[in-house]
C-alpha positions in Angstrom: 72.9 -74.4 -4.8 70.3 -71.8 -3.6 71.0 -68.2 -4.6 71.8 -65.9 -1.7 69.2 -63.2 -1.0 69.2 -60.5 1.6 66.3 -60.4 4.1 65.4 -57.1 5.6 62.8 -57.1 8.5 62.0 -53.5 8.9 60.0 -52.1 11.8 57.0 -49.8 11.3 57.8 -46.7 9.3 55.8 -43.8 7.9 54.7 -43.8 4.2 57.5 -41.5 3.0 60.2 -43.6 4.6 58.8 -46.9 3.4 58.7 -45.8 -0.2 62.1 -44.2 0.0 63.7 -47.3 1.5 62.1 -49.5 -1.2 63.5 -47.3 -4.0 66.9 -47.0 -2.4 67.2 -50.8 -2.2 66.1 -51.2 -5.8 68.5 -48.5 -7.1 71.4 -50.0 -5.2 70.7 -53.4 -6.7 70.4 -51.9 -10.2 73.9 -50.5 -9.7 75.1 -53.9 -8.5 75.9 -52.6 -5.0 73.6 -55.1 -3.2 72.3 -58.6 -3.6 68.7 -59.4 -4.4 66.5 -58.4 -1.5 63.2 -59.3 0.2 62.0 -56.7 2.6 59.0 -57.0 5.0 57.6 -54.0 6.7 54.5 -52.3 8.2 53.1 -48.8 8.1 52.7 -46.3 11.0 50.7 -44.2 10.9 48.2 -45.6 8.3 48.5 -44.1 4.8 47.3 -44.2 1.2 49.6 -45.0 -1.7 48.9 -44.1 -5.3 49.9 -45.9 -8.4 52.6 -44.0 -10.3 50.3 -42.7 -13.0 47.2 -41.9 -10.9 45.8 -38.4 -10.3 45.1 -38.0 -6.6 42.9 -34.9 -7.2 40.5 -37.0 -9.2 40.6 -40.1 -7.0 41.0 -38.9 -3.4 39.2 -36.6 -1.0 42.4 -34.8 0.0 40.6 -32.7 2.6 39.3 -35.7 4.3 42.8 -37.3 4.2 44.2 -34.2 5.8 41.6 -34.1 8.5 42.3 -37.7 9.4 46.1 -37.2 9.3 46.4 -39.8 6.5 49.6 -39.3 4.5 49.3 -39.8 0.7 52.3 -41.1 -1.1 53.0 -42.0 -4.7 54.6 -45.3 -5.5 57.1 -45.9 -8.3 54.9 -48.9 -9.3 51.6 -48.9 -11.1 48.2 -50.0 -10.0 45.5 -48.4 -8.0 45.1 -46.8 -4.6 45.9 -48.9 -1.5 44.9 -48.1 2.0 47.8 -49.3 4.2 46.5 -49.9 7.7 46.6 -53.2 9.5 48.8 -55.0 7.0 52.2 -56.5 6.3 53.9 -55.4 3.1 56.7 -57.1 1.1 59.0 -55.7 -1.5 61.4 -57.6 -3.8 64.3 -56.1 -5.7 66.0 -58.5 -8.1 67.1 -59.3 -11.7 65.0 -61.5 -14.0 67.8 -64.1 -13.8 67.4 -64.3 -10.0 64.0 -65.7 -10.4 64.2 -67.4 -13.8 61.7 -64.9 -15.3 62.8 -64.9 -19.0 59.3 -64.6 -20.4 56.6 -61.9 -20.1 56.2 -59.4 -17.4 52.9 -61.2 -16.4 55.0 -64.3 -16.0 57.3 -62.6 -13.6 54.3 -61.7 -11.5 53.3 -65.3 -11.3 56.8 -66.4 -10.3 57.1 -63.8 -7.6 53.6 -64.2 -6.3 54.1 -68.0 -5.9 55.6 -67.6 -2.4 52.3 -65.9 -1.3 50.3 -68.9 -2.5 52.6 -71.1 -0.5 52.2 -68.9 2.6 48.4 -68.8 2.4 48.2 -72.5 1.9 50.5 -73.0 4.9 47.8 -71.2 6.9 45.2 -73.7 5.6 43.7 -71.4 3.0 42.5 -72.3 -0.5 43.9 -69.9 -3.0 43.8 -69.2 -6.8 45.0 -66.7 -9.2 42.2 -64.4 -10.5 42.9 -65.3 -14.1 42.6 -69.0 -13.4 39.5 -68.9 -11.1 37.0 -69.0 -14.0 34.8 -66.2 -12.4 35.0 -63.7 -15.3 36.7 -61.2 -12.9 39.1 -59.8 -15.5 36.3 -58.5 -17.6 35.1 -56.1 -14.9 35.8 -52.4 -15.3 39.0 -51.3 -13.6 38.6 -49.3 -10.3 40.9 -46.5 -9.0 40.9 -48.6 -5.7 43.4 -51.5 -6.1 41.4 -54.0 -4.0 38.3 -53.5 -6.2 40.1 -54.5 -9.5 41.5 -57.8 -10.6 44.6 -58.6 -12.6 45.5 -62.0 -14.0 47.8 -62.9 -11.1 46.0 -61.3 -8.2 45.4 -63.8 -5.5 41.9 -64.9 -4.4 40.8 -66.6 -1.3 37.2 -67.8 -1.3 36.6 -65.8 -4.5 37.8 -62.5 -2.9 41.0 -60.6 -3.6 43.5 -60.5 -0.9 46.0 -57.6 -1.1 47.5 -56.3 -4.2 50.8 -56.5 -6.0 52.5 -53.9 -8.3 55.7 -53.9 -10.3 58.3 -51.6 -11.8 61.0 -52.5 -14.3 64.3 -50.9 -15.1 65.6 -52.9 -18.1 65.9 -56.5 -16.7 65.8 -55.4 -13.1 62.5 -56.0 -11.3 61.0 -54.2 -8.3 57.7 -55.6 -6.9 55.9 -54.9 -3.8 52.5 -56.0 -2.4 50.2 -55.7 0.6 48.8 -58.5 2.9 46.0 -57.0 4.9 45.4 -58.7 8.2 42.3 -56.6 8.7 40.3 -54.4 6.3 38.0 -51.6 7.2 36.0 -50.9 4.0 34.1 -48.0 5.5 37.2 -46.2 6.6 39.0 -46.8 3.2 35.9 -45.7 1.3 35.8 -42.4 3.2 39.0 -41.2 1.5 37.8 -41.7 -2.0 35.9 -39.2 -4.1 33.9 -41.9 -5.9 32.3 -44.8 -4.1 34.0 -48.0 -5.5 30.9 -50.0 -4.6 30.5 -52.8 -2.2 34.2 -53.5 -1.8 33.6 -55.7 1.2 32.2 -58.3 -1.2 35.4 -58.2 -3.2 38.1 -57.9 -0.5 39.5 -60.5 1.7 41.6 -59.9 4.9 43.8 -62.6 6.3 42.5 -62.8 9.8 38.9 -63.2 8.7 39.8 -65.8 6.0 41.9 -67.8 8.5 39.2 -67.6 11.2 41.7 -66.5 13.7 44.2 -63.7 14.5 47.5 -64.3 12.6 50.3 -62.6 14.5 52.8 -60.4 12.6 55.7 -62.5 13.8 54.0 -65.7 12.7 53.1 -64.3 9.3 56.7 -63.0 8.7 58.1 -66.5 9.6 55.7 -68.1 7.2 56.5 -65.7 4.4 60.2 -66.1 4.8 60.0 -69.9 4.7 57.5 -69.8 1.8 59.9 -67.5 -0.1 62.7 -70.0 0.4 60.5 -72.9 -0.8 58.9 -71.2 -3.8 62.0 -69.4 -5.2 64.8 -71.7 -4.0 66.4 -68.7 -2.2 68.9 -68.7 0.6 67.8 -65.7 2.8 70.4 -64.0 4.9 69.0 -61.5 7.4 70.8 -58.1 7.2 70.1 -54.4 7.2 70.6 -51.5 4.8 74.0 -50.6 3.6 75.3 -47.1 4.5 74.8 -46.1 0.9 71.2 -47.2 1.0 70.6 -45.4 4.3 71.9 -42.2 2.8 70.0 -42.5 -0.4 66.7 -43.4 1.4 67.1 -40.3 3.6 67.6 -38.2 0.5 64.7 -39.7 -1.4 62.5 -39.2 1.6 63.3 -35.5 1.9 63.6 -34.6 -1.7 60.9 -36.8 -3.3 58.5 -38.8 -1.2 57.6 -36.1 1.4 57.1 -33.5 -1.3 53.7 -32.6 -2.8 55.4 -32.1 -6.2 55.9 -35.9 -6.3 52.9 -37.1 -4.4 50.2 -34.7 -5.7 51.6 -33.0 -8.8 54.0 -35.4 -10.3 54.2 -33.5 -13.6 55.9 -30.7 -11.6 58.5 -33.0 -10.0 62.0 -33.0 -11.4 65.1 -34.8 -10.1 67.8 -37.1 -11.1 66.2 -40.0 -9.2 62.8 -39.4 -10.8 64.4 -39.7 -14.2 65.9 -43.0 -13.4 62.7 -44.8 -12.2 59.7 -42.7 -12.8 
């Protein structure tokens, strides 16, 4: 019998709210006050997110970010900088038993990213994991910009990386989120970086261009939900946040994600929540 999962279809939110809601869902599940959850959401206005260990002062032109009114937010997951503009983002909060991930962390990436492969193939696209594409991509020097670097289970379409996925663990509890860019403006993304990551347009794939047509957000959400059911054998039940999650998300937004101490000076940030996950 398929395991029951909660499906949350969020509307567009700002960067601080998106990261706060993701963490609130994850913490609620770690405390066994929710069921495993798939959340789909968008970003408004556009924003930049940093991997948990990144130094924004070294990687980003913060003055340019401020001039363009681009929020910078630090994720609880690792990886590089992502420019969130015209994209759909997913997040998953679960236990390793929920997805049968009893092996390595890399193996759990493969398991969770399988629904993305199914979704892209449903759209008629030919996909492959970077580590299985035979292109020597994993030997390339890592970049501060997520889309310019390749990990074993990053997804390629036509030899180009689409989106990025990052994970956080709390014992056997798994949090993973990832981006699905419908469009990608390399010039705009590059303008916020201190160092030019090179010809990123040659490495990055956006969904609409790959599909040769405009894929609507509603269509993409429907495909992702069905692909998640198929790939993970999950029974998805659409629902919203619990009252506890709403309260925690609001507190995380105000006390953590909207504060420069967390986003720009993480070593100065101290709180009970940070100790649990960061």
